[in-house]
N, C-alpha and C positions, 0 to 999 in steps of 0.2 A: 662475455655472453655469446655463445654460439647460436646465431639466429636460425629460426625455423624457415630456411629458404626452400624454394621449390627444388625438388630433386630432378635429376636428369630424366626426362620423359622420352620414352620410345613408344609413343602412341601409335598403334597400328593405323588408326584412322587418318593420321597425317600423311601416310604414304599409300594406303590402299583402302577402298571402301568396304573391305570385308573384315570385320573384327573377329577375333577368335572367340570360341565359347568361353564363358567365364569359369574360372577355377574356384571352387568353394571348398570349405573345410569338410563337407560331407562326402566329397568325391573320394573314391578309392584310388590312390596313386601309387606307382611303384616306389620302392625304397630308394633313397638317394645315397650317393657315395659319402664317405666320411668328409667332414669339414676340413678344408685346406687351411693351413696357417703359414704365414710368411716367416722366413728365418731371420730377417732384419732388413731395415732400409739401407739403400746404397746412398749414404750421406756424403754430400760434396761440400767443401768449404765455400763460403760466400765469395763472389767474384767482383764485388763492387768496391769502390774506394772507401777507405776509412772515413774520409771527410763526409761522404754521403751517409754512411752508416751511423756516424755520430749524430747527424740530424735526424735520422730514423729513430735512434735511441731516445732522443729528446722528445720527439713527437709521440712516440709510443708510451713514454713514461710520464710525461707531465700533461697529458690530455686524456680525458675519458672519451668513450665512443660517442657520447652525446655532444662532444665538442667542448665540454666544460674543462677549464684549466685547473690543474692541481698545484698546490703551493709548495709541497715538499716531497722529497723522495722517501719511499718506504719499502722495506723488505723484512724478511725474517732474520733474526740474529741467532746464531747457534744452530744446533741440529734441528732438522725438520722431520717430524714423524707423520706418517700418512696412514689413516685407517679407513676401512670400508664398512659401511653399515647398511641396513635395509635389505631389500631383496636383491642380493648381489648376483648378477648373471654369471653362468658357469665360465664364460670366456674372460671375465674381467680380472680375476686375480693374476693370470699369466700375463695379460696385456699390461697391467700395472707393474708387475715385476720387471718386465722388459723396459718399460718407460723409466722406472726409477734407476735401473742400471745405466741407461743412457744419460740421465740427468747427473748421475755421479761421475761417470767416465768422461762425458763430453762437455758438461757445463761446470763440473767441479763443485757441485752442491752437496752438502752433507745431508742427505735425505735417505729415509729408510721406511719400509712398511712396518706397521705396528698394529696391535689390537688395543692399545692403551686408550681409554676414554678421554684422556687428557692430551691426545695428539694435536699437534698444531693444525693439521689439515684433516678434515673429515669429508669423505666422499659418500654421500647417501644416495641410494638407488630407490626411486619412487615410480609408480605407474605414471605414464605420460599424462593421463587425465588429471592426476593430482598436481603435476608440475605446471600444467597449463592454467590451473587456477591460481598458482603462485605468481608466475610470470608468463602471460599468454603468448608472447612472441618468441620465447626461448626454447630451443631444442635441449639446451642444458645451460647452466649458469653457475656463477660463483658469488659468494657474499661474505663480507668480513664480519668479525666479532661474534660469530655464531658457530655452533657445532652440530646442528641438526635442523630438520624442517620444523620441528616443534619450537625451537628457539627462534628460528626465522619468522614464524607466524606471530610470535609474541613480541618480537623486537620492534622498537620505535624506528621510524624512518631514518632518523639521524644516526642511529646505532649502526645500520647497515649501509651507510653512505661512505664510499671510499674517500670522498673529499675531506672527511673529518679525521682520517687516520694520520698519525705521526710515526707509527711503526706497525708491523704486522705480527700478531700474536696468535690469533685463531681465525681460521677461514673454513667455510663449508662449500662444497661443490655438490650440485644436484644434477643427477643424470637419470634419464628414463631407464627403468628396469625391463621394459617390454618393447625394446627396439632391436635393430640388427646388431650383431657383435661388432661389426665395423663401426657403426655409429657410436656404440659405447666406447670403443677404442679412440675414435676421433675426439669425442668429448673429453676423455681422460687426458689426451695430449693438449688440447687447446685450453681447457679449464685449469688443469694443474699448472700449465705454463703461466697463465694469468694470475693464479693464486700466488705463485712465487714471484712473478715479475711484471712485465708491462700489462697495462689494463686497456690499452687502446688497440684498435685495428686500423690499418691503413690500406686503402685500395691500391696505392701506388707500389706496394711491395710485391714483386713477382716471385719471390722465393721464400715465402713465410706462411705459417698458419695464422699469424696476426694480420689476417686479411679476410674479410667476409665473403670473398668469392668462393671459398671452400674448395679451391683447386688442390692445394696441399692439405693433406689430412693427417700427416704425422710431422713431428717437429723436424725442421730442416737444419742444415749447417748454419744458416743465418740466425735461426731462432736460438740455437745453442750458444752462438757467440753473444747474442744479446743477454741471455741468462748468465753466461759466464761473467760478462761485464757487470751485470746487476749485483753479483755477489763478490765482486773484486774488493780487495781490502782498501782500495782508494776511495770507495764510496761508503756512506753510512746513513742511517736513518736521520731524517730531519734536514738534510741538505736542500738548499734552494736550487732552482733551475740553473741559476748562474754559477753556483758552486759545482754542480755536476758537470755542466758544460765546460768549465775550466779544466777539469780533470780528464775528460773523455779523450782528447787527442793522444796524450801520453799513454793512457790506459789501453787504447786500441792498438797503438804501436806495439805494446808489449804482448797483447793477446793475439793480434792478427797482423804481423809484419808484412805479409803479402799485400795487404790493402793499401800500403803506402805507395806502391808503384803503379796504382791504377788512377787514371784521370777522373776527377770528380765530375758528376753531372748535375749536382745541385738540385735535388728533388724538390718539386713544388707540392704544396699542400693541395689535396683534392678538394674542390669546392663542396661546401655542405649541400648545395642544391643537387649535386650529382649523387652523393650518398643517400639523400632522402628519396631521390627518384628510383635508385636501385632497390632500396628497402621497400618502397611501394610496389615496384614491379615484381619482386620475388618473395615478398613477405605474405603471411596469411591474412585472411579476413578482407580481401579486396576483390572486386569483380574482375573478370577476365579482361573486359574492355579497358578498365582503368589501369590494369597492369600493363597492357600493351601500350597505352598512352604514356605511362611512366617510363617504359623502356625507350620509347621514341624521344622523350625528353632527355633521358640520360645520353642517348646517342647524339642528340643535338649539342649537348654540353661537351661531349668528347670531341666532336668535330670543331666546335668553336674554339677549343683549346689546342687544336692541332695535334691531339694525341695519336701516336702510332705505337703505343706500348701495350702492356698487358691489360690496362684498363680499357683501351679501345677494343681489343679482342674480346674481352669479357662482355662489353656492352652489346656487341653484335651477337655473341653467344646467348645472352639473355633474351634478346629480341627473337632469335631463332627458336628458342625453347618455348617462348610464349606464343609463337605463331603456329606451332605444331597443332594439328587438329582444327586450325582456323584458316590458314592460307599456306599450303604446302610450298608454293613457289617462293613466297616471301621467306619462309623458314629455311629452305635450301639455300637461297641467296645469302641470307644472314650467316648461316654456318660457313659458307665458302668465304665470305668476307672475314669472319673470325679466324678461320684456319689460315688464310693468307697472311694476316697480321702476325699471328703466333709463329708461323713458320719463318717469317722474315726477321725475327729477333732471336738472338742467342739466349739460351737458358729457358726457353718457353716450350720445350718439347712436351711436357706433361699437359700444359694448357692446350697445345695443339691437339693432343689426343682426345680431349673432351669434344672439340669441334669435329675431329675426324670420325669419332664414334657415330655422330649424327649423320655425317656424310656416308659412312659405311651402311647405315640403315637405309638411306635413300638409294644407294647403289644396289643393295640387295633387292629392294622393292622394284627397281627398274630392270632387274634381270642381269645386271652387270657383275657376274660372279667374280671374275678376275680382279676387277677394281675393288670389290668388297674385301677379298683376301689380301690384296696389297695394302689397303688401309689398315686392316687388322694386324698383319705381320709387322708393319712399321711401328705400330703403337704398343703392341703387347709387351715388349721388353721394358719400355719406358714406364708403363702403368704398373707392371710387376715390381720394378725398382722402387716406385713410390708407394707400394703396398695398398693400392686401391683395388680391393677384391671385387667390389660391385662393378666397377668399370671394366676390369679384366674379364669378369664373367660375361658381360655384354659383348665384348669383342670376340670372345671364344664362341659365343652363341651365334653371332652373325657369320663368323667364319665357317662354322659347322654347316649352316644352311647353304652357304655358297659352295662348299665342297660337295654337298648333296646335289646341288644344281648341276655340277660338272660330272656327276656320276661317280665321285670318289667316296663311296658310301662307308668303307671301312675307316678311312681317315676321319670322316665326319662323325662317326660314332665315338671315336676316341676323343676328339676335340670337344664334342658335346658332353661327354662324361667328365672331362677336366673342368668344363665350365660349371657344372653342377656342384663340384667340390668347393670352388671359389664362391659360388653364389650362396652357399650355406653360411659363409662368413659375411658376405656382403648384404644379405637381405634378412628381413626380420623373422620369416617363417618358411617352412617347407612349402606351404601353399603359395606363398609369394614367389618362391623360386620357380615352381611349375608355371605360375602365371606369367612370369617374365619370359620363360622359355617358349610358351605358347604364343605370346605376343610377337616375339621375334620370328617364330616359324610362320606366323600369318603374313609377314612381310614378303615371303618368298613367292614368286609367281608359280613355282612348282607346287607348293603347298596349296595355293589358292586354286590351282587347276584340279588338284586331287579332292578338294573339299569346296566345291562351288556353292 
């Protein structure tokens, strides 16, 4: 289940007391450039030890997100057909086609798109309001033994309980039809991966979509390795945890020989108290003060455990986000702490970009144009490789404002135009695209001087 976590906020009020004029659907706005699409992610193989990834596999496979233990291993047997039903967004068929190609080529899964009502996996697109009535805290989710929302509503609780499965035969994925193309794609990646394979998410994983920090939005090399292992001939439905664990070492040697030469770090299980604190801090339906208190609780847990990994950086990032609009000094300090942790560890460049985006916004608001451009230029290639159009658009927008600040107007216009093409994929509507652009423009001291 992809949680409805707080999105990255670039609240103008956090950096300047002058908010932009609101953008409404009734405003007459200029035409936007065509939507930009990525050619494909730059996938890198996992760099961790096979021994560590064997433990990751076990924790992902035999435990639900709630912490509940599963008794047996389950997967699909034979070819897997995937159909889409409901109000299918225009961008979804192409994103599903690309994802299925990756699953076939990188994970070795026999999977194909289909229109057959008897397909093993059904992806139904529903209005967000309808989905929220089904599972209030989910941005999108997956359920077993059903093929539609109608079946889901009529099913008994035990029917759609993953704990009761001994094999997978039918699964339904539910995704909002009225959200951004990027969010649709992200849901396709995470939920189809969970429909096929692991059901758990682990905050300790720095290189995976099986992590509720939402840093990675498309399946990574680690994720494909986990799925390839899931469908390896050494495993079968009904195996116990002990039986799977006994086969994993040799299986991973065969699939990932490079992992044998890496020193194990022996990953620790993230305390449930930390998971609950982060979910409270970033989940819906909670007051701002309680969210900030939960973020501080998560930070205290991270400190008590001596973490200096991706979890520690994410905890500071969460505190910074929640402090925007409340205490700008605390927010900027938290983002700097997050960025320092991410930059100090290998393999966390994408994570660092999330913190650096916030620092770029602060730099822009403080009139430090060159610092803004430097942060953007360092992060743009990383973000583009990870196919995060929303984050890429934000970096391009702040860079355009910084270029304007330096009098480089022609460059600024081109960068801003590029940002709008990516923003059309990253955000839900053209109105939201213009709203984001105006919010970032309002951070610039030049713009504030022009519109006091």
